[in-house]
MARMARMAR-240503 format. One record per residue (C-alpha): residue in one letter; y, z, x. Coordinates in Angstrom, 3 decimals, always signed. Example, Ala and Ser with C-alpha at 12.3 -4.5 7.8 and 13.67 -1.06 7.14 Angstrom:
+------+----------+----------+----------+
! rest !        y !        z !        x !
+------+----------+----------+----------+
!    A !   -4.500 !   +7.800 !  +12.300 !
!    S !   -1.060 !   +7.140 !  +13.670 !
+------+----------+----------+----------+
This chain:
+------+----------+----------+----------+
! rest !        y !        z !        x !
+------+----------+----------+----------+
!    X ! +149.650 ! +135.523 ! +101.924 !
!    X ! +153.075 ! +135.050 ! +103.893 !
!    X ! +152.935 ! +134.900 ! +107.714 !
!    X ! +154.941 ! +137.011 ! +109.865 !
!    X ! +157.112 ! +134.378 ! +111.300 !
!    X ! +158.101 ! +133.226 ! +107.761 !
!    X ! +158.584 ! +136.733 ! +106.662 !
!    X ! +161.047 ! +137.388 ! +109.341 !
!    X ! +162.888 ! +134.387 ! +108.387 !
!    X ! +162.953 ! +134.796 ! +104.719 !
!    X ! +164.002 ! +138.678 ! +105.079 !
!    X ! +166.516 ! +137.904 ! +107.874 !
!    X ! +168.086 ! +135.071 ! +105.560 !
!    X ! +168.462 ! +137.848 ! +102.901 !
!    X ! +169.911 ! +140.230 ! +105.102 !
!    X ! +172.456 ! +137.634 ! +106.498 !
!    X ! +173.483 ! +136.683 ! +102.850 !
!    X ! +173.852 ! +140.351 ! +101.881 !
!    X ! +175.975 ! +141.045 ! +105.046 !
!    X ! +178.167 ! +138.239 ! +104.400 !
!    X ! +178.601 ! +139.379 ! +100.699 !
!    X ! +179.772 ! +143.025 ! +101.842 !
!    X ! +183.082 ! +141.437 ! +103.058 !
!    X ! +184.281 ! +139.822 !  +99.876 !
!    X ! +182.812 ! +142.834 !  +97.974 !
!    X ! +184.894 ! +145.256 ! +100.267 !
!    X ! +187.938 ! +143.239 !  +99.589 !
!    X ! +187.364 ! +143.248 !  +95.810 !
!    X ! +186.555 ! +147.048 !  +95.818 !
!    X ! +189.660 ! +147.884 !  +97.525 !
!    X ! +191.767 ! +146.467 !  +94.553 !
!    X ! +189.450 ! +147.130 !  +91.701 !
!    X ! +187.080 ! +150.380 !  +92.274 !
!    X ! +188.335 ! +153.976 !  +92.516 !
!    X ! +189.323 ! +157.024 !  +90.827 !
!    X ! +192.806 ! +156.651 !  +91.896 !
!    X ! +194.435 ! +153.104 !  +92.484 !
!    X ! +197.671 ! +153.366 !  +94.349 !
!    X ! +200.657 ! +151.055 !  +93.557 !
!    X ! +200.651 ! +148.326 !  +96.050 !
!    X ! +197.946 ! +150.081 !  +97.863 !
!    X ! +194.126 ! +150.596 !  +97.696 !
!    X ! +192.024 ! +152.032 !  +95.123 !
!    X ! +190.641 ! +155.370 !  +96.589 !
!    X ! +187.332 ! +157.142 !  +95.935 !
!    X ! +186.251 ! +160.713 !  +96.846 !
!    X ! +183.819 ! +160.738 !  +99.709 !
!    X ! +183.688 ! +164.459 ! +100.181 !
!    X ! +185.414 ! +167.477 !  +98.486 !
!    X ! +189.013 ! +166.972 !  +99.061 !
!    X ! +188.550 ! +163.651 ! +101.086 !
!    X ! +189.460 ! +160.318 !  +99.945 !
!    X ! +188.968 ! +156.813 ! +101.172 !
!    X ! +189.616 ! +153.459 ! +100.334 !
!    X ! +186.672 ! +152.117 !  +98.086 !
!    X ! +185.916 ! +149.253 ! +100.535 !
!    X ! +184.749 ! +151.582 ! +103.224 !
!    X ! +181.636 ! +151.754 ! +101.349 !
!    X ! +180.908 ! +148.141 ! +102.095 !
!    X ! +181.754 ! +148.422 ! +105.689 !
!    X ! +179.016 ! +151.055 ! +106.115 !
!    X ! +176.514 ! +148.656 ! +104.491 !
!    X ! +177.694 ! +145.668 ! +106.828 !
!    X ! +176.831 ! +147.760 ! +109.887 !
!    X ! +173.265 ! +148.301 ! +108.959 !
!    X ! +172.823 ! +144.878 ! +107.424 !
!    X ! +173.876 ! +143.206 ! +110.732 !
!    X ! +171.320 ! +145.367 ! +112.588 !
!    X ! +168.701 ! +144.086 ! +110.350 !
!    X ! +169.852 ! +140.429 ! +110.578 !
!    X ! +169.376 ! +140.949 ! +114.366 !
!    X ! +166.085 ! +142.456 ! +113.880 !
!    X ! +164.637 ! +139.967 ! +111.911 !
!    X ! +166.316 ! +136.631 ! +113.217 !
!    X ! +167.297 ! +137.661 ! +116.882 !
!    X ! +170.335 ! +138.459 ! +118.974 !
!    X ! +171.706 ! +135.028 ! +118.363 !
!    X ! +171.923 ! +135.392 ! +114.907 !
!    X ! +173.418 ! +138.855 ! +115.189 !
!    X ! +176.169 ! +137.439 ! +117.381 !
!    X ! +176.637 ! +134.751 ! +114.924 !
!    X ! +176.824 ! +137.266 ! +112.067 !
!    X ! +179.624 ! +139.204 ! +113.888 !
!    X ! +181.648 ! +135.926 ! +114.580 !
!    X ! +181.217 ! +134.791 ! +110.896 !
!    X ! +181.828 ! +137.895 ! +109.481 !
!    X ! +185.099 ! +138.508 ! +111.383 !
!    X ! +186.098 ! +134.986 ! +110.051 !
!    X ! +185.269 ! +135.811 ! +106.641 !
!    X ! +187.247 ! +139.166 ! +106.959 !
!    X ! +190.323 ! +137.231 ! +108.205 !
!    X ! +190.163 ! +134.649 ! +105.477 !
!    X ! +189.809 ! +137.201 ! +102.612 !
!    X ! +192.130 ! +139.947 ! +103.756 !
!    X ! +195.709 ! +140.100 ! +102.356 !
!    X ! +198.078 ! +138.415 ! +104.667 !
!    X ! +199.576 ! +141.537 ! +105.670 !
!    X ! +196.015 ! +142.946 ! +106.823 !
!    X ! +194.437 ! +139.899 ! +108.290 !
!    X ! +194.822 ! +141.057 ! +112.156 !
!    X ! +193.679 ! +144.604 ! +111.441 !
!    X ! +190.762 ! +143.355 ! +109.299 !
!    X ! +189.364 ! +140.629 ! +111.458 !
!    X ! +189.911 ! +142.822 ! +114.643 !
!    X ! +188.565 ! +145.773 ! +113.218 !
!    X ! +185.664 ! +144.068 ! +111.884 !
!    X ! +184.928 ! +142.183 ! +115.164 !
!    X ! +185.175 ! +144.980 ! +117.542 !
!    X ! +183.255 ! +147.405 ! +115.425 !
!    X ! +180.251 ! +145.018 ! +114.965 !
!    X ! +180.456 ! +144.367 ! +118.633 !
!    X ! +180.263 ! +147.969 ! +119.390 !
!    X ! +177.367 ! +148.469 ! +116.823 !
!    X ! +175.533 ! +145.493 ! +118.660 !
!    X ! +176.111 ! +146.976 ! +122.254 !
!    X ! +174.464 ! +150.393 ! +120.819 !
!    X ! +171.867 ! +148.956 ! +118.517 !
!    X ! +170.310 ! +146.251 ! +120.957 !
!    X ! +169.056 ! +148.507 ! +123.861 !
!    X ! +167.586 ! +151.109 ! +121.499 !
!    X ! +166.047 ! +148.964 ! +118.750 !
!    X ! +162.726 ! +148.172 ! +120.084 !
!    X ! +161.813 ! +151.702 ! +120.781 !
!    X ! +163.552 ! +153.756 ! +118.051 !
!    X ! +164.673 ! +151.525 ! +114.970 !
!    X ! +165.988 ! +154.373 ! +112.772 !
!    X ! +167.787 ! +155.921 ! +115.813 !
!    X ! +169.151 ! +152.782 ! +116.797 !
!    X ! +170.497 ! +152.100 ! +113.304 !
!    X ! +172.220 ! +155.454 ! +112.698 !
!    X ! +173.825 ! +155.549 ! +116.342 !
!    X ! +174.919 ! +152.123 ! +116.426 !
!    X ! +176.623 ! +152.353 ! +112.791 !
!    X ! +178.308 ! +155.486 ! +113.812 !
!    X ! +179.696 ! +153.909 ! +116.679 !
!    X ! +180.628 ! +151.012 ! +114.648 !
!    X ! +182.151 ! +152.759 ! +111.831 !
!    X ! +184.248 ! +155.077 ! +114.118 !
!    X ! +185.517 ! +151.911 ! +115.878 !
!    X ! +186.188 ! +150.073 ! +112.875 !
!    X ! +188.262 ! +153.154 ! +111.225 !
!    X ! +190.337 ! +153.726 ! +114.220 !
!    X ! +191.238 ! +150.003 ! +114.991 !
!    X ! +191.871 ! +149.173 ! +111.265 !
!    X ! +194.022 ! +152.098 ! +110.399 !
!    X ! +196.006 ! +151.914 ! +113.793 !
!    X ! +196.445 ! +148.066 ! +113.460 !
!    X ! +197.243 ! +148.208 ! +109.478 !
!    X ! +199.280 ! +151.197 ! +109.283 !
!    X ! +200.240 ! +152.460 ! +112.668 !
!    X ! +198.434 ! +155.941 ! +111.755 !
!    X ! +195.214 ! +157.520 ! +111.654 !
!    X ! +195.917 ! +159.741 ! +108.587 !
!    X ! +192.938 ! +158.543 ! +106.645 !
!    X ! +190.454 ! +158.487 ! +109.477 !
!    X ! +188.476 ! +161.311 ! +108.100 !
!    X ! +187.765 ! +159.766 ! +104.738 !
!    X ! +186.940 ! +156.054 ! +106.322 !
!    X ! +184.460 ! +157.697 ! +108.727 !
!    X ! +182.768 ! +159.825 ! +105.851 !
!    X ! +182.871 ! +156.927 ! +103.420 !
!    X ! +181.155 ! +154.538 ! +105.897 !
!    X ! +178.759 ! +157.168 ! +106.978 !
!    X ! +177.399 ! +157.808 ! +103.293 !
!    X ! +176.459 ! +154.148 ! +103.137 !
!    X ! +174.557 ! +154.478 ! +106.627 !
!    X ! +172.710 ! +157.478 ! +105.554 !
!    X ! +171.588 ! +155.856 ! +102.220 !
!    X ! +169.994 ! +153.172 ! +104.344 !
!    X ! +167.915 ! +155.238 ! +106.496 !
!    X ! +165.095 ! +155.671 ! +104.031 !
!    X ! +164.824 ! +151.913 ! +103.722 !
!    X ! +165.310 ! +151.214 ! +107.310 !
!    X ! +162.306 ! +153.816 ! +108.028 !
!    X ! +160.433 ! +152.111 ! +105.507 !
!    X ! +160.650 ! +148.685 ! +107.158 !
!    X ! +159.764 ! +150.277 ! +110.433 !
!    X ! +156.638 ! +151.584 ! +109.033 !
!    X ! +155.766 ! +148.414 ! +107.232 !
!    X ! +156.402 ! +146.132 ! +110.340 !
!    X ! +153.844 ! +148.370 ! +112.089 !
!    X ! +151.496 ! +148.032 ! +109.321 !
!    X ! +151.700 ! +144.388 ! +109.030 !
!    X ! +151.974 ! +143.809 ! +112.858 !
!    X ! +155.394 ! +142.394 ! +112.412 !
!    X ! +157.572 ! +142.151 ! +115.681 !
!    X ! +161.259 ! +142.313 ! +115.832 !
!    X ! +162.677 ! +138.946 ! +116.681 !
+------+----------+----------+----------+
């Protein structure tokens, strides 16, 4: 049987790898996945009736939740390291015209997520993940759109698209919380 310390390390490592993979996945999706692909622009998906968003927003929503889970399993230091690493990966993979917008939005949104998640996480995990992700996805959407395009025209689509991924993660986060309690597994 796997002990709790090893379980935390293994699961945290898996969450960290998945977190890092959301960044190249978002960049790839923006150019390849969508119901409409704009010439010299992003591929778009419907995220609600009459609301379109660049397809990469789905991965950004997942990244916010995964960073919280990295912190839960591996600790605050790894959570902060994931933010810095993610911003560097984002800057390295973004098209040249979007490097500043991509890296800055990623960095600021993940720190906003961190600031909300950290004080709430020990008492109410699901609330912490949802609340911190909502703050993070709003910051990410505003900063990215403003720096990249000088416009907030697609703000609603960005927020709704990211929110879908957060909401889809809620049952998994609730399961983890229940399983952790059953196993006596403490957050890092």
